[in-house]
FITORBA-366299 format. One record per residue (C-alpha): x, y, z. Coordinates in steps of 0.1 Angstrom, whole numbers. Layout:
<rs>
+-------+-------+-------+
|     x |     y |     z |
+-------+-------+-------+
|     X |     Y |     Z |
...
+-------+-------+-------+
</rs>
This chain:
<rs>
+-------+-------+-------+
|     x |     y |     z |
+-------+-------+-------+
|  1643 |  -847 |  1097 |
|  1615 |  -832 |  1075 |
|  1597 |  -845 |  1040 |
|  1608 |  -829 |  1010 |
|  1582 |  -811 |   991 |
|  1580 |  -838 |   965 |
|  1570 |  -868 |   990 |
|  1548 |  -842 |  1011 |
|  1527 |  -840 |   978 |
|  1531 |  -879 |   966 |
|  1521 |  -886 |  1000 |
|  1488 |  -864 |   999 |
|  1482 |  -876 |   963 |
|  1482 |  -913 |   974 |
|  1464 |  -905 |  1002 |
|  1436 |  -886 |   982 |
|  1437 |  -919 |   962 |
|  1428 |  -942 |   991 |
|  1402 |  -917 |  1002 |
|  1386 |  -918 |   966 |
|  1389 |  -960 |   969 |
|  1374 |  -960 |  1008 |
|  1346 |  -932 |  1007 |
|  1334 |  -941 |   967 |
|  1348 |  -926 |   939 |
|  1351 |  -890 |   926 |
|  1321 |  -874 |   940 |
|  1331 |  -888 |   975 |
|  1364 |  -874 |   971 |
|  1352 |  -837 |   960 |
|  1324 |  -838 |   987 |
|  1352 |  -846 |  1014 |
|  1374 |  -817 |  1002 |
|  1347 |  -791 |   999 |
|  1358 |  -775 |  1033 |
|  1393 |  -787 |  1036 |
|  1428 |  -780 |  1023 |
|  1435 |  -796 |   989 |
|  1461 |  -829 |   991 |
|  1493 |  -809 |   983 |
|  1486 |  -773 |   998 |
|  1518 |  -757 |  1015 |
|  1513 |  -724 |  1033 |
|  1554 |  -713 |  1028 |
|  1569 |  -750 |  1041 |
|  1539 |  -758 |  1061 |
|  1517 |  -785 |  1050 |
|  1481 |  -778 |  1056 |
|  1465 |  -806 |  1030 |
|  1434 |  -821 |  1046 |
|  1430 |  -793 |  1072 |
|  1396 |  -779 |  1083 |
|  1394 |  -741 |  1083 |
|  1404 |  -741 |  1126 |
|  1431 |  -766 |  1117 |
|  1447 |  -743 |  1092 |
|  1440 |  -714 |  1116 |
|  1460 |  -732 |  1145 |
|  1488 |  -741 |  1125 |
|  1490 |  -712 |  1108 |
|  1492 |  -693 |  1140 |
|  1517 |  -718 |  1156 |
|  1542 |  -716 |  1128 |
|  1541 |  -674 |  1127 |
|  1553 |  -674 |  1162 |
|  1581 |  -699 |  1157 |
|  1593 |  -681 |  1127 |
|  1629 |  -663 |  1130 |
|  1648 |  -638 |  1114 |
|  1685 |  -638 |  1120 |
|  1704 |  -611 |  1107 |
|  1745 |  -608 |  1109 |
|  1761 |  -574 |  1110 |
|  1799 |  -576 |  1108 |
|  1799 |  -604 |  1130 |
|  1773 |  -594 |  1157 |
|  1741 |  -617 |  1151 |
|  1703 |  -602 |  1161 |
|  1674 |  -627 |  1162 |
|  1642 |  -612 |  1156 |
|  1610 |  -630 |  1159 |
|  1580 |  -619 |  1130 |
|  1559 |  -601 |  1159 |
|  1596 |  -582 |  1165 |
|  1598 |  -571 |  1130 |
|  1566 |  -556 |  1132 |
|  1551 |  -586 |  1111 |
|  1511 |  -595 |  1121 |
|  1500 |  -625 |  1101 |
|  1464 |  -631 |  1094 |
|  1458 |  -669 |  1103 |
|  1419 |  -663 |  1095 |
|  1429 |  -644 |  1062 |
|  1452 |  -673 |  1049 |
|  1428 |  -700 |  1055 |
|  1404 |  -680 |  1035 |
|  1432 |  -677 |  1007 |
|  1441 |  -713 |  1013 |
|  1403 |  -729 |  1010 |
|  1396 |  -706 |   981 |
|  1413 |  -724 |   957 |
|  1388 |  -757 |   962 |
|  1360 |  -733 |   951 |
|  1359 |  -753 |   918 |
|  1354 |  -792 |   914 |
|  1377 |  -796 |   887 |
|  1404 |  -780 |   913 |
|  1402 |  -805 |   939 |
|  1407 |  -836 |   914 |
|  1437 |  -814 |   900 |
|  1454 |  -811 |   932 |
|  1458 |  -849 |   930 |
|  1484 |  -844 |   905 |
|  1502 |  -813 |   916 |
|  1507 |  -792 |   947 |
|  1500 |  -758 |   959 |
|  1517 |  -730 |   978 |
|  1497 |  -701 |   992 |
|  1517 |  -672 |  1007 |
|  1506 |  -663 |  1042 |
|  1491 |  -634 |  1047 |
|  1504 |  -604 |  1067 |
|  1508 |  -569 |  1071 |
|  1541 |  -546 |  1086 |
|  1539 |  -522 |  1110 |
|  1556 |  -492 |  1097 |
|  1571 |  -477 |  1130 |
|  1582 |  -512 |  1145 |
|  1601 |  -520 |  1112 |
|  1615 |  -488 |  1111 |
|  1627 |  -490 |  1147 |
|  1644 |  -521 |  1139 |
|  1660 |  -508 |  1102 |
|  1675 |  -481 |  1128 |
|  1689 |  -505 |  1152 |
|  1701 |  -530 |  1128 |
|  1721 |  -494 |  1111 |
|  1732 |  -486 |  1147 |
|  1750 |  -519 |  1149 |
|  1768 |  -513 |  1115 |
|  1782 |  -481 |  1133 |
|  1772 |  -444 |  1140 |
|  1746 |  -424 |  1116 |
|  1756 |  -396 |  1095 |
|  1752 |  -366 |  1112 |
|  1735 |  -336 |  1090 |
|  1745 |  -299 |  1094 |
|  1724 |  -275 |  1112 |
|  1717 |  -241 |  1115 |
|  1709 |  -221 |  1152 |
|  1710 |  -189 |  1163 |
|  1733 |  -176 |  1195 |
|  1704 |  -164 |  1218 |
|  1724 |  -135 |  1231 |
|  1733 |  -119 |  1198 |
|  1708 |  -139 |  1170 |
|  1738 |  -145 |  1148 |
|  1729 |  -179 |  1126 |
|  1757 |  -202 |  1125 |
|  1762 |  -237 |  1105 |
|  1772 |  -268 |  1129 |
|  1799 |  -292 |  1109 |
|  1783 |  -324 |  1091 |
|  1798 |  -362 |  1096 |
|  1796 |  -389 |  1075 |
|  1782 |  -424 |  1094 |
|  1773 |  -457 |  1087 |
|  1742 |  -480 |  1074 |
|  1730 |  -507 |  1060 |
|  1711 |  -521 |  1030 |
|  1676 |  -512 |  1046 |
|  1661 |  -532 |  1008 |
|  1680 |  -565 |  1016 |
|  1657 |  -565 |  1052 |
|  1631 |  -553 |  1040 |
|  1631 |  -588 |  1014 |
|  1639 |  -608 |  1044 |
|  1615 |  -599 |  1063 |
|  1589 |  -608 |  1035 |
|  1601 |  -638 |  1025 |
|  1596 |  -648 |  1061 |
|  1564 |  -639 |  1066 |
|  1551 |  -649 |  1034 |
|  1569 |  -681 |  1039 |
|  1561 |  -685 |  1084 |
|  1599 |  -697 |  1077 |
|  1629 |  -689 |  1095 |
|  1660 |  -676 |  1080 |
|  1694 |  -658 |  1079 |
|  1708 |  -624 |  1063 |
|  1745 |  -610 |  1064 |
|  1748 |  -575 |  1061 |
|  1775 |  -552 |  1057 |
|  1780 |  -517 |  1072 |
|  1780 |  -492 |  1045 |
|  1794 |  -456 |  1051 |
|  1771 |  -426 |  1039 |
|  1773 |  -387 |  1038 |
|  1749 |  -366 |  1055 |
|  1721 |  -353 |  1034 |
|  1728 |  -318 |  1049 |
|  1763 |  -303 |  1043 |
|  1786 |  -280 |  1062 |
|  1786 |  -262 |  1032 |
|  1750 |  -258 |  1032 |
|  1740 |  -251 |  1065 |
|  1770 |  -222 |  1062 |
|  1749 |  -207 |  1032 |
|  1715 |  -206 |  1047 |
|  1731 |  -197 |  1082 |
|  1741 |  -163 |  1056 |
|  1706 |  -157 |  1046 |
|  1689 |  -160 |  1078 |
|  1716 |  -136 |  1093 |
|  1709 |  -113 |  1062 |
|  1672 |  -115 |  1068 |
|  1674 |  -107 |  1109 |
|  1694 |   -75 |  1099 |
|  1663 |   -67 |  1080 |
|  1646 |   -31 |  1098 |
|  1609 |   -37 |  1115 |
|  1593 |    -5 |  1129 |
|  1555 |    -3 |  1139 |
|  1546 |    28 |  1150 |
|  1519 |    47 |  1165 |
|  1514 |    88 |  1173 |
|  1537 |    87 |  1200 |
|  1562 |    57 |  1201 |
|  1580 |    33 |  1180 |
|  1580 |    -4 |  1185 |
|  1614 |   -23 |  1169 |
|  1624 |   -58 |  1174 |
|  1660 |   -64 |  1187 |
|  1680 |   -92 |  1162 |
|  1681 |  -119 |  1188 |
|  1639 |  -112 |  1188 |
|  1640 |  -115 |  1149 |
|  1661 |  -145 |  1153 |
|  1635 |  -164 |  1173 |
|  1607 |  -162 |  1139 |
|  1631 |  -177 |  1119 |
|  1628 |  -214 |  1106 |
|  1641 |  -241 |  1088 |
|  1628 |  -273 |  1069 |
|  1649 |  -299 |  1055 |
|  1631 |  -315 |  1025 |
|  1641 |  -348 |  1003 |
|  1676 |  -342 |  1021 |
|  1678 |  -304 |  1012 |
|  1679 |  -275 |  1035 |
|  1658 |  -248 |  1030 |
|  1660 |  -211 |  1030 |
|  1652 |  -194 |  1055 |
|  1614 |  -191 |  1065 |
|  1597 |  -167 |  1092 |
|  1567 |  -189 |  1117 |
|  1540 |  -163 |  1114 |
|  1531 |  -178 |  1150 |
|  1563 |  -161 |  1165 |
|  1560 |  -126 |  1145 |
|  1525 |  -124 |  1162 |
|  1538 |  -132 |  1197 |
|  1562 |   -97 |  1191 |
|  1534 |   -80 |  1176 |
|  1507 |   -89 |  1205 |
|  1534 |   -76 |  1231 |
|  1537 |   -44 |  1213 |
|  1502 |   -37 |  1212 |
|  1494 |   -46 |  1247 |
|  1525 |   -16 |  1255 |
|  1506 |     7 |  1225 |
|  1471 |     0 |  1239 |
|  1454 |    29 |  1264 |
|  1432 |    20 |  1290 |
|  1405 |    45 |  1293 |
|  1402 |    56 |  1329 |
|  1368 |    56 |  1349 |
|  1354 |    85 |  1357 |
|  1331 |    96 |  1386 |
|  1294 |   110 |  1384 |
|  1282 |   129 |  1409 |
|  1243 |   119 |  1415 |
|  1210 |   127 |  1440 |
|  1188 |   103 |  1449 |
|  1171 |    94 |  1424 |
|  1201 |    83 |  1402 |
|  1203 |   115 |  1382 |
|  1240 |   130 |  1372 |
|  1241 |   164 |  1387 |
|  1279 |   168 |  1377 |
|  1307 |   152 |  1362 |
|  1331 |   150 |  1392 |
|  1356 |   133 |  1379 |
|  1366 |   131 |  1343 |
|  1368 |    98 |  1324 |
|  1392 |    96 |  1297 |
|  1391 |    76 |  1269 |
|  1414 |    48 |  1257 |
|  1429 |    35 |  1224 |
|  1429 |     1 |  1216 |
|  1449 |   -17 |  1184 |
|  1430 |   -28 |  1153 |
|  1450 |   -40 |  1129 |
|  1476 |   -65 |  1150 |
|  1466 |   -96 |  1127 |
|  1474 |   -71 |  1095 |
|  1504 |   -61 |  1111 |
|  1518 |   -93 |  1116 |
|  1508 |  -105 |  1077 |
|  1525 |   -73 |  1065 |
|  1558 |   -78 |  1085 |
|  1560 |  -116 |  1074 |
|  1553 |  -108 |  1037 |
|  1577 |   -80 |  1037 |
|  1607 |  -100 |  1049 |
|  1595 |  -132 |  1030 |
|  1606 |  -107 |  1003 |
|  1637 |   -97 |  1019 |
|  1626 |   -59 |  1024 |
|  1623 |   -39 |  1058 |
|  1589 |   -36 |  1070 |
|  1576 |     1 |  1084 |
|  1542 |     3 |  1093 |
|  1515 |    18 |  1117 |
|  1490 |     7 |  1146 |
|  1455 |    17 |  1139 |
|  1435 |    20 |  1168 |
|  1396 |    23 |  1182 |
|  1387 |    46 |  1206 |
|  1376 |    36 |  1236 |
|  1348 |    50 |  1255 |
|  1354 |    55 |  1297 |
|  1328 |    44 |  1323 |
|  1313 |    60 |  1348 |
|  1307 |    54 |  1383 |
|  1280 |    70 |  1400 |
|  1285 |    85 |  1438 |
|  1256 |    99 |  1456 |
|  1258 |   138 |  1463 |
|  1254 |   154 |  1505 |
|  1218 |   164 |  1515 |
|  1213 |   201 |  1511 |
|  1232 |   204 |  1480 |
|  1211 |   229 |  1462 |
|  1227 |   253 |  1487 |
|  1258 |   252 |  1468 |
|  1274 |   256 |  1436 |
|  1291 |   226 |  1434 |
|  1267 |   193 |  1444 |
|  1296 |   175 |  1464 |
|  1300 |   140 |  1480 |
|  1310 |   132 |  1511 |
|  1344 |   139 |  1515 |
|  1354 |   152 |  1482 |
|  1376 |   179 |  1478 |
|  1366 |   208 |  1455 |
|  1372 |   243 |  1449 |
|  1350 |   273 |  1450 |
|  1359 |   306 |  1433 |
|  1338 |   332 |  1434 |
|  1349 |   362 |  1411 |
|  1322 |   383 |  1425 |
|  1335 |   384 |  1459 |
|  1373 |   377 |  1449 |
|  1376 |   348 |  1473 |
|  1389 |   311 |  1469 |
|  1372 |   286 |  1492 |
|  1382 |   246 |  1496 |
|  1360 |   222 |  1510 |
|  1357 |   184 |  1517 |
|  1325 |   180 |  1511 |
|  1308 |   209 |  1528 |
|  1335 |   217 |  1553 |
|  1356 |   244 |  1546 |
|  1388 |   232 |  1549 |
|  1405 |   270 |  1538 |
|  1395 |   304 |  1535 |
|  1378 |   323 |  1522 |
|  1412 |   334 |  1506 |
|  1413 |   365 |  1490 |
|  1425 |   367 |  1452 |
|  1428 |   383 |  1424 |
|  1416 |   374 |  1388 |
|  1405 |   385 |  1352 |
|  1395 |   421 |  1344 |
|  1376 |   431 |  1316 |
|  1390 |   420 |  1284 |
|  1405 |   393 |  1301 |
|  1383 |   374 |  1322 |
|  1386 |   345 |  1341 |
|  1368 |   318 |  1326 |
|  1333 |   308 |  1342 |
|  1324 |   269 |  1350 |
|  1328 |   236 |  1365 |
|  1365 |   224 |  1357 |
|  1391 |   198 |  1373 |
|  1427 |   198 |  1380 |
|  1451 |   182 |  1354 |
|  1484 |   196 |  1356 |
|  1510 |   211 |  1384 |
|  1544 |   228 |  1384 |
|  1563 |   239 |  1416 |
|  1572 |   269 |  1391 |
|  1570 |   277 |  1356 |
|  1578 |   308 |  1332 |
|  1548 |   325 |  1322 |
|  1543 |   339 |  1289 |
|  1577 |   346 |  1276 |
|  1566 |   338 |  1241 |
|  1558 |   357 |  1209 |
|  1519 |   350 |  1213 |
|  1521 |   366 |  1251 |
|  1524 |   403 |  1257 |
|  1542 |   394 |  1291 |
|  1570 |   375 |  1302 |
|  1571 |   366 |  1343 |
|  1600 |   338 |  1351 |
|  1595 |   312 |  1381 |
|  1558 |   314 |  1388 |
|  1555 |   300 |  1421 |
|  1531 |   268 |  1428 |
|  1509 |   264 |  1394 |
|  1478 |   247 |  1397 |
|  1460 |   242 |  1362 |
|  1424 |   237 |  1359 |
|  1413 |   243 |  1324 |
|  1434 |   254 |  1292 |
|  1456 |   280 |  1302 |
|  1440 |   291 |  1334 |
|  1458 |   280 |  1367 |
|  1458 |   292 |  1403 |
|  1490 |   305 |  1411 |
|  1513 |   323 |  1440 |
|  1516 |   361 |  1429 |
|  1547 |   373 |  1447 |
|  1545 |   405 |  1424 |
|  1512 |   415 |  1441 |
|  1506 |   441 |  1470 |
|  1474 |   432 |  1475 |
|  1448 |   406 |  1468 |
|  1407 |   409 |  1468 |
|  1387 |   434 |  1461 |
|  1401 |   463 |  1451 |
|  1428 |   449 |  1431 |
|  1412 |   418 |  1420 |
|  1414 |   427 |  1381 |
|  1449 |   426 |  1385 |
|  1456 |   391 |  1365 |
|  1456 |   379 |  1327 |
|  1430 |   356 |  1336 |
|  1445 |   334 |  1357 |
|  1433 |   331 |  1398 |
|  1465 |   350 |  1419 |
|  1470 |   338 |  1451 |
|  1493 |   350 |  1482 |
|  1525 |   322 |  1479 |
|  1517 |   306 |  1506 |
|  1481 |   299 |  1497 |
|  1491 |   289 |  1460 |
|  1517 |   265 |  1477 |
|  1488 |   249 |  1501 |
|  1465 |   247 |  1471 |
|  1490 |   233 |  1455 |
|  1500 |   204 |  1476 |
|  1459 |   202 |  1490 |
|  1446 |   196 |  1454 |
|  1444 |   161 |  1437 |
|  1444 |   158 |  1400 |
|  1407 |   158 |  1389 |
|  1397 |   181 |  1417 |
|  1369 |   201 |  1406 |
|  1372 |   237 |  1406 |
|  1339 |   259 |  1399 |
|  1346 |   297 |  1392 |
|  1313 |   319 |  1389 |
|  1297 |   354 |  1399 |
+-------+-------+-------+
</rs>
């Protein structure tokens, strides 16, 4: 059986008196206890009287390892050491606290007539402590279930779940018991009862927030440019919506800007137009002789972030959003392609194998080349006459029709239906079949309104042979 506190103090006092008598009086006593625990000193229930600092550290450390807390919950017992409870006893700091009491010589003499009790110095790991509290609460029964709000992935419709009551414990009582065990380095027991509690988020609260979320995702969002319109569907907008629970209350639906921005960036990728690389034919010194294949400028959205912010702001205010993408033009790049030797002898400086068309308005002929090899022609053709001359210059095929009505509108003085094998090279100028013509070439060459009229078979060949971008040179 352990000694009572009164007995311990009395024994310490007697010991102190003996020390005084043996060592030679009060001065010797004061000197002896200069670096030792005073008579009657306890750490919790552990006597450290007369111990040196190292002995105190060892005693506190040993006692902290043996202290236990036994918790009984509705007949189920669980035992925890201090370390299991997240408690770390600082033996060094506790020893310092004990020895701090004998800084004064008077305090050393007062210790002969009364005891001192010191609480151990300790700290608690909040995560470990919370884990224990949760474990104890689950021993009492299932936890309450908060109602939540989720969206159906397919439809984007929000609904609230059903909340449920649950069980918990008096956590304050556990925390108090842990504190007492830690300060006193003592074993103790605690009896808890299961307490029924309701959820923090009720079924009704979740249903109300779900209704707000459904109204939010029904708001229209439209971003347009000069050609297309981009609008997210309801399931997509449902992915933008988030909910927060603060102080036990479920917040109104909010928008996740990052999610909104993901959709905007996806729309931007569809809206952006990449530039098309062109080709320049160059001489041996790298000088550009002709634009062999026109490059096309691109367009890049420059206000994606602003559109995202505007969508979030508008929907947060519970208003539909309609906005536009703004663009920067992106200039095309050009590849350099060397021309064939002897290009000076032709009206077009061609590269090896390059398709191009020579339309000689003076000779009323059309010749198709690949490089400087003739692959068709010269083919007799008709072109425009005075007042409706065929345009002169270097152009490129940009549009084709197997057949097309020509004229047939108020701004044109004629109407020809189903003109065959139409190959446009600039504006309204095209090479096409002319089944109405009886002759082609010199003598009938001014019969068109500016287009290049060809026999139907020749027009069909040209339509099939030429590519988009094929150079067409008209000249006298």
